N, C-alpha and C positions, 0 to 999 in steps of 0.2 A: 526478794525471794519472786515477785510477781513476774518478774525476768527472766527468772528460772524456771518458773512454770510454762511461760510462754516458748521459750526455747525447749521443754519436754513434749509440748504441742505441737510445733511444728515438725520435731522429729518424727513424731506418730503421724503425723498426717504423709509426711515425704516416705515413709514406711509402707504405710496402706497405698500411698499412690502407684508407688513401685511396683508393688504388688499385682495390683490391679493392670499395670501395663503390660507387666510379665504372661499375666494370665491372658491378657488380651490378644497379647503377640502369639502367646502358644497357642490360641483358639482358632487364629488365623492360619498360622501357618499348619497346624493339625488338618484345618478344613483344606488348604491345598495343597495338601500330602495327599489328603484321601481322594481329591479330584483326581490327582495326576495318578494315583494307583489306580482309580477306576477306566482312566483313560486307557492306561497301559494295560490292564486285564480285559478293555472291552473286545470282542469278536463280532459284533455286528452294530448295525446301527439301523433302528425301524423309522418308520413315516408311513406317512399318508402321500399315495402317490395319482397322477391322474394319467389316462392312457391315450396317446396320441398320435398319427403320423408322424414319422419320424422326419419328413416334410414340413408338419407342419399342418393344422389346418386350417384351410384357406376360403375367404370368402369370395361371394361370385359378385363382381362391381360390372354397372351398367356402364357400357362405353357411349351412350349417348343419349338424347332425351327420344322420348316414346309410346308410343300404347303396345302393351305385349300383346302382339298377334300369335305368337303358337311358344309352349313351351313342350321340347322336343325332347328330353332326357327325364325321364319321372324319377322321386325320390326312391333312393337306394339302388338307384338304377348304375351296374357298372358300364362305361365311357371308356374310348380311345383317346389318346392325344388328336387335336382339332376335332374333334366333333361336335356339332351343332349342340348347345343348351336350349336357345333360345332365342325366338327373331319377335324385333319390335316391325311394327306396319311402316314398311318403305315401298307402298306404291308411291306416293308424292317424288320421293327421289330418285325409283325409277322411269318416272316420267321425263324428269329434267335429266337424267342422264342419256336418253334418248334423245333429248333435243339437243345436247350436247355433241353427241355424236353424230346426229344428222348434220352439224355444220363440216365436219371432216372432207366430206365428198366434194359439196359446192367451194370448201375453200383449196385443194386440190387441182380443179377447173381455175380459180383466179392464178393459181401460182404459175402452172405453165402457161396461162395464156401472158402473165408478166415474164416470163421465161423467151418464150415466143417474139414478144417486144422488143427485150433487149438484145436476141441475136439478129434481128431485123434491121433495128438500128445500127449496129454494129456494122453488118455488112454496107450498111450506108453510109457511117466514117470511115471504114476502110476504101472504098470506093473515093470519098472525097478527098481524104489522103493523097490517092495517086492519082486523083486529078488535079488538085493542087500543086502536085513535082511535075506533072507533067506542063502544066500552062506556066509557072515557073521558065522551063525549057524553051516553050513556046514564045513567049515574051520577050528571052534574049536573042533569038531568031527574027522577031517581029513579026510572026506568025498572028499575034492577038493584041488585044491592049491592055493598056492597063485596068481598066475598070473589068474584063474579063478575069484577071487575074485575081482581084479586091474582091468580085463577086463568088469567086472558088472560096476565099479566103472566109468569107462570111458566113456560107453555108457551112463550111469543115469547123465553125467554132457553134454554130448551132447544133450539129451533130453532136459535137462532144458534148455540150449541157444536155442532149436530149440523151445522149447514151448515160450519164450521169445519173439523170433522173429514170431510168428506166430501172438501172441497178439499184437504185433506192428505194424502187417502188417493189421491185422484185424481195428485197430482201426485208420490205414492209410486211408481204405478204408471207414471208416465210415465218417472220415473229409471231405474226397472228395466227398462223398454223399451230404453233408451240404454243400460245396462250390457249386455244380449244385444245389442242389436247393435254393441258395441265388441268383444264376445266375437268375434263374427262375423266384423269387420273383422279382430282379429287372427288368428283361424282359417286366414283368407285370406290375409296376409302370410307366416304359417308355411310354408301351402300352397304360394305361392308361392315361398318361398328354396327350397325342395325341386327346383326347375326352373331349372337357370343357362342366362341369355343371353346373346349378345355384346351388348355396349356398342358396339363398334364393327363396321363393316363390315371383312374383312379374313378371314385365314386360320388356320385351325386348325394349327400346326407338329408337335404333337407331345401325348398323352397320358401322364403317369407312372400312370397306374391302370388298372383295369379293371372289369369289371362284375359285381356282387357283393362287390367290396371296401366295409368301412366306413369311411368318411371323417370328420373333425370340420370345424367350425366354424374357416375359416383356415386349412385342409390346401391347401396348394399339386398344383393335378394336373395342372396342363398347362402350355403355353405357347402364346402368341398372337401374330398379326403382324397390325398394323390395316394396311387399304390406305394407299397413298401413296407420296410418295416414298420412294428411298431416300438412305441419307445415309452417306459412308464418314467414321468417329467415327476420328480421328489424333490425335498429341499433338505439341507442339512444343516441345524444350528450352527450357530459361529464357533460354540465351544468345540464342536468335533469335527468342522470345516477342513482342518488340513488331514485328517483321517483318510479321507476318500481319495483315490486316485483312480485313475482311466484303468478298465481291463481287472477292476474287480468284479469280481460273481455276483449276484441278487438274485433274488425271489421274488413275483407277488403274488400277493394271497387274496381272496373272498373275500370284502367285509362280513358278506352275507354268512358265510358258513365256516371260514375259516382258512378253506383248502388254496391248497397253491397250484395257481392259475397258469404261471409260465416262469421260466428261467430268462436269466439275461446276462448282459456283459455291463458294467460301468464305459459308456463310450464320451460322455461329455462329463465335464467339471469344470462350472463358472469361475471367472478368473476375476472376479468381485462378489463383492457381500452388499445384499440388498435390504432394505426393510420391511418391504410391502411384500405379504405372502402368498402365496397362488391361490391358495386354499381359502384367504380369510372374506370374508363381505366388503363389501365395498364401506360400509357405516364401522367396521372394525378398525379397533383404535392399536396398532401395532407396534411395538416399538423396538421388538429385537432382531437381528440383524440374524439372515441364513444365506445359503449357496446353492442354487442350485443345480440339480445332477440330472442327469439321464442315462437311461437303463434301455440298450436295446433290447429286446425278445426273441428269444429263440425260438420260443414255439406260441402262436400268437391262435391259436383255434379255439379257447375259451374268452380271449381279451375282447372286448369290447371298447370302441374308441368312444372317449369320453367320460367312461367311466372312472368311479375311484376304485384304488383298491391299497391294501396295505404293501409298504417294499420293505422289506429286508437286504440292505448291503454286508456283504462278509468281506469284514477285514483280516482276515486270518485266513 
């Protein structure tokens, strides 16, 4: 009797479990179907975006150590490519350049003297070679002694050594001139590094330093916005990341009043997902994954660099 009751209880438990599993599967499938239906009917994706230059916001870095002598470009000032932005104190470097440049004239004189000495020794050498050839003939004719011939040979050997030394001295002075000119070029490069120039046409957004400040090589001095189109950089959740394609239309809106600021086109879709949100604080724990999207704006009249806006990307 007990065995029969246990058998009936087991059947009931199995039936209840089966019903629960079916209900869970049904609920899961229902949610999946709902998500798929929502994705299929989705017409646009909205999110927060940040306005940036298409070439990105650039930092101005110091290329040398020194005290700031002058800041030539003011904040919010438009500059051309190659324009001087800032000058570091360069008095010492200019003095060192003048010292090296002054050596060039003197070294030219030394080189010229070494060339003249080489030419003079070469002339004596050629004469000694002729004299030796003549003395050999005279010795055959019994016109001179063997000692005279030996003396002419000794003189020729000495002049050969003198000529080789003259050539070596000339080459040494020429190499010294190359060294001096290399030092001059180096001094010019050091001096040029004291003057920061704009790599692109654009606008100086801000300076983080002032005249008189001492800066080191590689130190960040300010921020710069290159000329060109502006883009709205936004993010798409991984759930919808495969929906956004290049060429889709988009609009950006003010977060203050909701008015449309500009229209644009999706020109960049990242080829990977990342965890960290562009708009999260450094201390924010963010475990979701997103894909970065860039929208090139067609009308930049009301778009402000670095401002946060709402962005709508139209999927249909």
